[in-house]
VOFILO-914031 format. One record per residue: x, y, z of N, C-alpha, C, O in turn; residue number from 1. Coordinates in Angstrom, 3 decimals. Each point is the difference from the previous one (the first is absolute). Layout:
BEGIN
       nX       nY       nZ      caX      caY      caZ       cX       cY       cZ       oX       oY       oZ pos
        X        Y        Z        X        Y        Z        X        Y        Z        X        Y        Z NUM
...
END
This chain:
BEGIN
       nX       nY       nZ      caX      caY      caZ       cX       cY       cZ       oX       oY       oZ pos
   78.209  137.132  114.709   -0.876   -0.947   -0.654    0.834   -0.946   -0.873    0.842    0.441   -0.782   1
   -1.088   -1.730    0.928    0.750   -0.988   -0.768   -0.544   -0.105   -1.415   -1.196    0.167   -0.240   2
    2.105   -0.450   -0.696   -0.449   -0.208   -1.373   -0.561   -1.420   -0.135    0.303   -0.879    0.807   3
   -1.110    0.677   -1.823   -0.588   -1.322   -0.240    1.113   -0.999   -0.311    0.949    0.339   -0.707   4
   -1.050   -1.555    1.219    1.037   -1.002   -0.271   -0.008   -0.418   -1.464   -1.053   -0.078   -0.633   5
    2.229   -0.186    0.114    0.102   -0.513   -1.367   -0.260   -1.501    0.058    0.639   -0.712    0.775   6
   -1.565    0.235   -1.582   -0.399   -1.396    0.071    0.669   -0.879   -1.045    0.156   -1.200    0.225   7
    0.237    1.752   -1.341    0.569   -0.824   -1.055    1.492   -0.192    0.191    0.751    0.968    0.118   8
   -0.329   -2.210   -0.090    1.404   -0.371    0.032    0.264   -0.899   -1.200   -0.868   -0.764   -0.422   9
    2.060    0.862   -0.112    0.469   -1.000   -0.935    0.277   -1.232    0.866    0.724    0.103    0.991  10
   -1.281   -1.257   -1.342    0.216   -1.228    0.766    0.954   -0.886   -0.782   -0.244   -0.330   -1.161  11
    1.331   -0.048    1.813    1.032   -0.829   -0.610    0.149   -1.258    0.848   -0.058    0.060    1.228  12
    0.249   -1.193   -1.886    0.246   -1.239    0.723    1.302   -0.596   -0.531    0.220   -0.050   -1.210  13
    0.642   -0.402    2.124    1.309   -0.536   -0.373    0.168   -1.412    0.534   -0.657   -0.406    0.959  14
    1.557   -0.337   -1.606    0.238   -1.390    0.398    1.472   -0.267    0.251    0.849    0.243   -0.857  15
   -0.567   -0.742    2.035    1.318   -0.552    0.294   -0.121   -1.474   -0.387   -0.568   -0.800    0.742  16
    1.107    0.451   -1.910   -0.116   -1.364   -0.519    1.139   -0.834    0.571    1.166    0.390   -0.069  17
   -1.519   -1.549    0.638    0.964   -0.882    0.649    0.129   -1.283   -0.815   -0.996   -0.639   -0.339  18
    2.239    0.274    0.030    0.285   -1.258   -0.705    1.293   -0.572    0.560    1.039    0.661   -0.005  19
   -1.113   -1.888    0.483    1.193   -0.680    0.537    0.733    0.844    1.038    1.230    0.032    0.031  20
   -2.001    0.654    0.822    0.585    0.788    1.076    0.597    1.329   -0.433    0.620    0.683    0.816  21
   -0.789   -0.297   -2.076    0.515    1.279   -0.496   -1.164    0.888   -0.401   -1.110   -0.475   -0.243  22
    1.382    1.772    0.178   -1.006    1.007   -0.323    0.296    0.612   -1.362    1.154    0.263   -0.337  23
   -2.218   -0.036   -0.448    0.159    0.649   -1.299   -0.018    1.510    0.185   -0.950    0.559    0.548  24
    2.008    0.093   -1.010    0.014    1.461   -0.053    0.198    0.405   -1.454    0.637   -0.711   -0.778  25
   -1.189    1.857    0.429    0.106    0.497   -1.368    0.456    1.455    0.035   -0.286    0.740    0.942  26
    0.997   -0.354   -1.987    0.438    1.395   -0.095   -0.962    0.752   -0.904   -0.221   -0.378   -1.151  27
   -0.345    1.448    1.692   -0.917    0.827   -0.782    0.745    0.633   -1.172    1.149    0.420    0.135  28
   -1.808   -0.359   -1.270    0.589    0.630   -1.174    0.501    1.400    0.377   -0.689    0.733    0.709  29
    1.880   -0.365   -1.178    0.511    1.344    0.279   -0.915    1.096   -0.536    0.104    1.147    0.434  30
   -0.998   -1.471   -1.368   -0.901    0.986   -0.588   -1.246    0.250    0.847   -0.765    0.918   -0.295  31
    0.545   -1.723    1.349   -1.180    0.174    0.852    0.136    1.306    0.780    1.084    0.327    0.482  32
   -2.203    0.433   -0.357    0.089    1.295    0.688    0.123   -0.167    1.512    0.546    0.879    0.667  33
   -1.039   -1.980   -0.115    0.145   -0.255    1.426    1.006   -1.130    0.211   -0.188   -1.109   -0.500  34
    1.232    1.394    1.228    1.006   -0.989    0.396    0.689   -0.675   -1.181    0.365   -1.173    0.094  35
   -0.180    1.878   -1.192    0.677   -0.553   -1.166    1.397   -0.500    0.350    0.764    0.689    0.677  36
   -0.434   -1.902   -1.146    1.321   -0.586    0.220    0.200   -0.617    1.373    1.079   -0.520    0.284  37
   -2.089    0.564    0.574    0.140   -0.584    1.340   -0.619   -1.398    0.026   -0.842   -0.345   -0.830  38
    1.280   -0.440    1.796   -0.462   -1.381    0.140   -1.202   -0.073    0.933   -0.086    0.733    0.985  39
   -0.833   -1.624   -1.311   -1.231   -0.157    0.763   -0.537   -1.411   -0.208    0.748   -0.902   -0.378  40
   -2.017    0.712    0.619   -0.679   -1.267   -0.261   -1.126    0.280   -0.996   -0.474    1.133   -0.083  41
    0.037   -2.146   -0.675   -1.032    0.256   -1.014   -1.347    0.367    0.606   -0.311   -0.350    1.139  42
   -0.475    1.063   -1.931   -1.339    0.376    0.432   -0.549    1.086   -0.891    0.626    0.390   -0.986  43
   -1.799    0.095    1.340   -0.584    1.048   -0.818   -1.289    0.526    0.578   -0.421   -0.391    1.089  44
   -0.200    1.285   -1.833   -1.190    0.714    0.447   -1.272   -0.798   -0.211   -0.146   -0.752   -0.964  45
   -0.761    0.943    1.897   -1.360   -0.491   -0.132   -0.745    0.965   -0.914    0.034    1.213    0.206  46
   -0.699   -1.752   -1.207   -0.815    0.804   -0.898   -1.421   -0.543    0.052   -0.198   -1.199    0.198  47
   -0.779    2.058   -0.373   -1.390   -0.470    0.082   -0.283   -1.089   -1.037   -0.849   -0.861    0.229  48
    1.547    0.889   -1.360   -0.212   -1.045   -1.007    0.419   -1.386    0.509   -0.357   -1.018   -0.594  49
    1.107    0.988    1.682    0.404   -1.284    0.568   -1.180   -0.786    0.561    0.102   -1.209    0.206  50
   -1.211    1.882    0.039   -1.170   -0.708    0.528   -1.321    0.426   -0.634   -0.940   -0.795   -0.020  51
    0.833    2.007   -0.492   -1.280    0.533   -0.486   -0.683   -0.882   -1.049   -1.229   -0.066   -0.037  52
    1.989   -0.598   -0.798   -0.580   -0.812   -1.071   -0.200   -1.459    0.401   -0.367   -0.828   -0.833  53
    0.603    0.515    2.090   -0.181   -1.362    0.497   -1.313   -0.094    0.770   -0.478    0.999    0.537  54
   -0.109   -2.196   -0.482   -1.196   -0.149    0.837    0.385    0.133    1.475    1.083   -0.427    0.402  55
   -1.963    1.014    0.396    0.247    0.133    1.434   -0.069   -1.375    0.652   -0.726   -0.884   -0.455  56
    1.495    0.720    1.527    0.017   -1.266    0.740   -1.182   -0.120    0.944   -0.444   -1.105    0.311  57
   -0.060    2.228    0.139   -1.221    0.038    0.796   -0.888    1.064   -0.642    0.362    0.586   -1.020  58
   -1.504   -0.345    1.612   -0.914    1.007   -0.557    0.682    1.350   -0.183   -0.272    0.698   -0.977  59
    1.158   -0.316    1.907    0.578    1.341   -0.008    1.508    0.086   -0.230    0.511    1.088   -0.266  60
    0.216   -2.205    0.362    1.455    0.101    0.071    0.742   -0.949   -0.937   -0.461   -1.095   -0.326  61
    1.647    1.578   -0.094    0.998   -0.842   -0.637    0.996   -0.375    1.091    0.392    0.855    0.794  62
    0.017   -2.105   -0.743    0.980   -0.462    0.988    1.335   -0.318   -0.683    0.064   -0.185   -1.215  63
    1.002    0.126    2.029    1.351   -0.345   -0.463    0.510    0.931   -1.096    0.764   -0.419   -0.870  64
   -1.183    1.672    0.913    0.388    0.965   -1.024    1.509    0.248    0.033    0.652   -0.018   -1.044  65
   -0.101    0.247    2.216    1.442    0.262    0.088    0.811   -1.207   -0.457    1.022    0.153   -0.669  66
   -1.472   -1.345    1.029    0.699   -1.219   -0.407   -0.007   -0.139   -1.522    1.009   -0.376   -0.595  67
   -2.144    0.679   -0.033   -0.085   -0.076   -1.460    0.921    1.031   -0.653    0.696   -0.308   -0.968  68
   -0.695    1.519    1.496    0.873    1.049   -0.534    1.460   -0.426    0.140    0.792    0.162   -0.928  69
   -0.444   -0.705    2.088    1.380   -0.387    0.242    0.431   -1.119   -0.949    1.100    0.046   -0.552  70
   -1.953   -1.041    0.361    0.331   -1.073   -0.953    0.215    0.573   -1.404    0.946   -0.377   -0.690  71
   -1.834    1.294    0.269    0.123    0.607   -1.324    1.289    0.803   -0.120    0.740   -0.153   -0.971  72
   -0.468    1.007    1.952    1.185    0.858   -0.064    1.300   -0.805    0.010    0.913    0.291   -0.772  73
   -0.825   -1.301    1.640    1.214   -0.821    0.051    0.192   -0.726   -1.328    1.118   -0.081   -0.508  74
   -2.207   -0.448   -0.056    0.076   -0.701   -1.290    0.447    0.963   -1.099    0.870   -0.341   -0.802  75
   -1.458    1.546    0.755    0.368    0.985   -1.023    1.451    0.452    0.132    0.720    0.084   -0.995  76
   -0.289    0.207    2.228    1.338    0.560    0.205    1.114   -1.032   -0.058    1.113    0.309   -0.424  77
   -1.410   -1.550    0.853    1.081   -0.987    0.135   -0.246   -1.318   -0.719    0.925   -0.800   -0.135  78
   -2.136    0.552   -0.328   -0.307   -1.273   -0.643   -0.282   -1.134    0.969   -0.231   -1.129   -0.432  79
    0.244    1.400    1.732   -0.169   -1.051    1.005   -1.442   -0.117    0.478   -0.731    0.989    0.066  80
    0.335   -2.220    0.268   -1.264   -0.247    0.689    0.322   -0.154    1.483    1.011   -0.598    0.369  81
   -1.892    1.150    0.481    0.213   -0.063    1.450   -1.199   -0.656    0.672   -1.086   -0.087   -0.574  82
    1.309   -0.373    1.808   -1.059   -0.619    0.796    0.236    0.306    1.477    1.050    0.523    0.374  83
   -2.030   -0.852    0.455    0.108    0.166    1.459    0.307    1.444    0.402    0.934    0.258    0.761  84
   -1.719    0.660   -1.273    0.208    1.424    0.284   -0.393    0.303    1.439   -1.077   -0.384    0.456  85
    1.968    1.080    0.256   -0.238    0.398    1.389    0.355    1.470    0.180    0.920    0.516   -0.634  86
   -1.656    0.136    1.500    0.258    1.393    0.357    1.292    0.105    0.802    0.275   -0.837    0.860  87
    0.520    1.877   -1.148    1.205    0.284    0.776   -0.166    1.305    0.774    0.094    0.004    1.227  88
   -0.340    1.108   -1.930   -0.147    1.295    0.654   -0.633    0.990   -0.980   -0.273   -0.339   -1.152  89
    0.048    1.547    1.619   -0.520    1.052   -0.870    0.773    1.277    0.265    0.586    0.179    1.068  90
   -0.592    0.706   -2.055    0.680    1.270    0.148   -0.715    1.034   -0.847   -0.699   -0.340   -0.954  91
    0.875    1.581    1.300   -0.614    1.093   -0.746    1.031    1.086   -0.232    0.937    0.166    0.782  92
   -1.120    0.566   -1.860    0.879    1.120   -0.305   -0.762    1.013   -0.844   -1.052   -0.296   -0.566  93
    1.605    1.477    0.500   -0.456    0.983   -0.971    1.222    0.285   -0.861    0.999    0.538    0.477  94
   -1.092   -0.905   -1.754    1.125    0.140   -0.918    0.268    1.476   -0.305   -0.822    0.871    0.284  95
    1.972   -0.622   -0.860    0.397    1.370   -0.348   -1.009    0.677   -0.922   -0.142    1.222    0.016  96
   -0.565   -2.029   -0.825   -1.001    0.578   -0.907   -1.332    0.252    0.707   -0.970    0.412   -0.637  97
    0.918   -0.659    1.963   -1.197    0.263    0.791   -0.979   -1.152    0.076   -1.011    0.104    0.696  98
    1.278   -1.208   -1.394   -0.908   -1.151   -0.006    0.183   -0.830    1.274    1.106   -0.461    0.283  99
   -2.190    0.269    0.489    0.098   -0.860    1.174   -0.085   -1.470   -0.410   -0.832   -0.371   -0.829 100
    1.688   -0.457    1.407    0.016   -1.430   -0.302   -0.117   -0.812    1.275    0.585    0.338    1.029 101
   -1.345   -1.408   -1.116   -0.085   -1.016    1.039    0.554   -1.275   -0.613   -0.497   -0.460   -1.028 102
    1.522   -0.118    1.648    0.636   -1.205   -0.508   -0.269   -1.150    0.957    0.245    0.110    1.201 103
   -0.749   -1.210   -1.736   -0.219   -1.219    0.779    1.091   -0.974   -0.418    0.044   -0.451   -1.145 104
    0.831    0.135    2.084    1.122   -0.893   -0.264   -0.388   -1.420    0.396   -0.459   -0.248    1.116 105
    0.651   -0.674   -2.049   -0.324   -1.407    0.233    1.218   -0.858   -0.284    0.996    0.471   -0.550 106
   -1.086   -1.715    0.927    0.996   -0.981   -0.407   -0.748   -1.144   -0.655   -1.173   -0.233    0.289 107
    1.854   -0.477   -1.169   -0.619   -1.105   -0.715    1.075   -0.996   -0.387    1.167    0.354   -0.167 108
   -1.575   -1.590    0.030    0.914   -1.042   -0.466    0.018   -0.016   -1.519   -1.030    0.205   -0.642 109
    2.199   -0.447    0.071    0.120   -0.237   -1.430   -0.789   -1.258   -0.307    0.132   -1.002    0.703 110
   -0.947    1.041   -1.740   -0.762   -1.176   -0.410    0.587   -0.625   -1.255    0.212   -1.211   -0.058 111
    0.052    2.047   -0.957    0.558   -0.526   -1.251    0.540    1.147   -0.846   -0.269    1.175    0.252 112
    1.042   -1.562   -1.264    0.509    0.952   -0.974    1.446    0.379    0.235    0.569   -0.207    1.072 113
   -0.002    0.772   -2.128    1.343    0.560    0.039   -0.135    1.511   -0.145   -0.934    0.484   -0.639 114
    1.852    0.252    1.224   -0.088    1.456   -0.048    0.206    0.499   -1.431    1.014   -0.273   -0.642 115
   -2.012    1.009    0.177    0.061    0.726   -1.268   -0.492    1.406    0.328   -1.179    0.199    0.294 116
    2.084    0.771   -0.346   -0.325    1.351    0.462   -0.785    0.802   -1.030    0.232   -0.106   -1.205 117
   -1.158    0.903    1.701   -0.695    1.010   -0.800    0.911    1.223    0.052   -0.035    0.764    0.964 118
    0.844   -0.582   -1.996    1.105    0.956    0.064   -0.422    1.447    0.158    0.809    0.826    0.423 119
   -2.064   -0.488   -0.753   -0.447    1.374    0.234   -0.171    0.262    1.500   -0.010    1.153    0.433 120
   -0.123   -2.218    0.353   -0.158    0.112    1.452    1.297   -0.284    0.746    0.398    0.763    0.880 121
    0.257   -1.863   -1.237    1.210   -0.430    0.708    1.049   -0.464   -1.009   -0.333   -0.544   -1.053 122
    1.599    0.765    1.388    1.049   -0.372   -0.959    0.992   -1.031    0.539    0.844   -0.486   -0.753 123
   -0.928    0.141    2.039    0.869   -1.022    0.573   -0.740   -0.701    1.127   -0.952    0.540    0.563 124
    1.400   -1.749   -0.239   -0.572   -0.720    1.138    1.081   -0.818    0.678    1.061   -0.251   -0.572 125
   -1.343   -0.158    1.793    0.904   -0.884    0.735   -0.817   -0.763    1.039   -0.941    0.539    0.582 126
    1.310   -1.797   -0.357   -0.532   -0.784    1.120    1.045    0.134    1.095    1.149   -0.398   -0.196 127
   -1.524    0.951    1.346    0.983    0.330    1.032   -0.402   -0.533    1.367   -1.181   -0.168    0.304 128
    2.189   -0.091    0.506   -0.201   -0.263    1.426   -0.106    1.350    0.691    0.260    1.037   -0.611 129
   -0.638   -1.049    1.876   -0.025    1.262    0.756    1.367    0.675   -0.011    0.100    1.211   -0.196 130
    0.934   -1.985    0.402    1.356    0.559    0.044    0.369    0.609   -1.354    0.569    1.090   -0.055 131
   -0.889   -1.787   -1.029    0.308    0.511   -1.337   -0.802    1.259   -0.319    0.491    0.887   -0.699 132
   -1.712   -0.802    1.202   -0.861    1.156   -0.269    0.634    1.294    0.496   -0.251    1.065   -0.564 133
    1.061   -1.142    1.604    0.649    1.193    0.563    0.932    0.679   -0.988    0.313    1.180    0.159 134
    0.136   -1.903   -1.177    0.968    0.561   -0.946   -0.669    0.714   -1.175    0.694    0.520   -0.874 135
   -2.014   -0.485    0.838   -0.739    0.648   -1.095   -0.538    1.357    0.451   -0.247    0.215    1.187 136
    0.068    0.690   -2.138   -0.541    1.336    0.262   -1.527   -0.107    0.056   -0.700    0.370   -0.942 137
    0.202   -0.887    2.075   -1.433   -0.223    0.188   -0.715    1.301    0.369    0.557    0.860    0.682 138
   -1.798   -0.736   -1.148   -0.837    1.102    0.458   -0.078   -0.091    1.521   -0.145   -1.094    0.546 139
    0.238    2.216    0.134   -0.011    0.027    1.459   -1.219   -0.747    0.543   -1.129    0.264   -0.416 140
    1.354   -1.188    1.337   -1.074   -0.770    0.625   -0.137   -1.405   -0.560   -0.537   -0.877    0.676 141
    1.012    0.641   -1.903   -0.158   -1.326   -0.617    0.792   -1.059    0.770   -0.491   -1.112    0.198 142
    1.706    1.443    0.238    0.765   -0.993    0.755   -0.755   -0.417    1.268   -0.030   -1.178    0.355 143
   -0.571    2.146    0.312   -0.762   -0.292    1.214   -1.166   -0.950   -0.316   -0.309   -0.900    0.781 144
   -0.329    1.114   -1.932   -1.094   -0.882   -0.425    0.519   -1.402   -0.308   -0.651   -0.992    0.331 145
    1.827    0.907   -0.966    0.596   -1.315   -0.276    0.288   -0.742    1.300   -0.206   -1.210    0.098 146
    0.683    1.952    0.895    0.272   -0.634    1.295   -1.300   -0.509    0.630   -0.028   -1.091    0.571 147
   -1.041    1.875   -0.672   -1.304   -0.452    0.514   -0.459   -1.259   -0.720   -0.483   -0.941    0.630 148
    0.635    0.925   -1.948   -0.402   -1.166   -0.784    0.820   -1.219    0.393   -0.523   -1.111    0.079 149
    1.802    1.322    0.166    0.862   -1.108    0.419   -0.466   -0.566    1.341   -0.044   -1.217    0.180 150
   -0.303    2.099    0.760   -0.517   -0.426    1.304   -1.294   -0.772   -0.168   -0.182   -1.051    0.614 151
   -0.720    1.563   -1.444   -1.290   -0.651   -0.226    0.167   -1.328   -0.728   -0.707   -0.966    0.287 152
    1.642    0.922   -1.225    0.248   -1.243   -0.729    0.469   -1.091    0.953   -0.246   -1.184   -0.227 153
    0.917    1.590    1.283    0.458   -0.943    1.017   -1.046   -0.286    1.068    0.282   -0.706    0.968 154
   -1.489    1.247   -1.134   -1.080   -0.266    0.950   -0.201    1.074    1.049   -0.938   -0.090    0.792 155
    1.790    1.102   -0.764   -0.129    1.070    0.987   -0.949    1.094   -0.463   -0.487   -0.020   -1.131 156
    0.233    0.966    2.008   -0.860    1.141   -0.304    0.673    1.268    0.499    0.733   -0.007    0.988 157
   -1.008    1.110   -1.710    0.579    1.276    0.441   -0.735    1.131   -0.691   -0.720   -0.216   -0.975 158
    0.904    1.423    1.485   -0.453    1.210   -0.648    1.219    0.731   -0.497    1.109   -0.218    0.486 159
   -1.315    1.095   -1.464    1.123    0.725   -0.593    0.702    0.827    1.064   -0.632    0.604    0.867 160
    1.934   -0.593   -0.955    0.832    0.900    0.793    1.316    0.187   -0.741    0.403   -0.849   -0.795 161
    0.249    1.944    1.055    1.284    0.281   -0.657    1.014   -1.011    0.490    0.162   -0.203    1.203 162
    0.521   -0.431   -2.148    1.046   -0.978    0.323    1.313    0.733    0.120    0.329    0.861   -0.816 163
    0.415   -1.213    1.842    1.353    0.533    0.163    0.086    1.408    0.224    1.098    0.536    0.148 164
END
């Protein structure tokens, strides 16, 4: 007999921010319990407060929730405003602490601002080309996502696959 499926996932949305053909990567604070000191892209968790206190867009639904969360998280973590958010891929994991996570990876164009880091989240940043990204200690899978974003930025389409 199968056990009942677990329905609750932590939902995370991330942004591959593109500016002048380069990608923004950030280093997670070494104090973070997950992936501390590793390089990634900005993003964060969806919380019910992200929409619960807003009027619904239709009788039953809030729309553009992930986009709003992503704009908020990127602004909080890096000080940047983003635009033209597009879906890249999704991934799921069960962390060592047993928490299941669903991550929606997006890409977005830099709109305005200079990088000002939220140091409790990230302690370093870099604008990198694909080639330069290879020299950073990226969380596994992030380079593959950067390559997908690069393909999409050039007008192509692809699904995630292991690079190299």
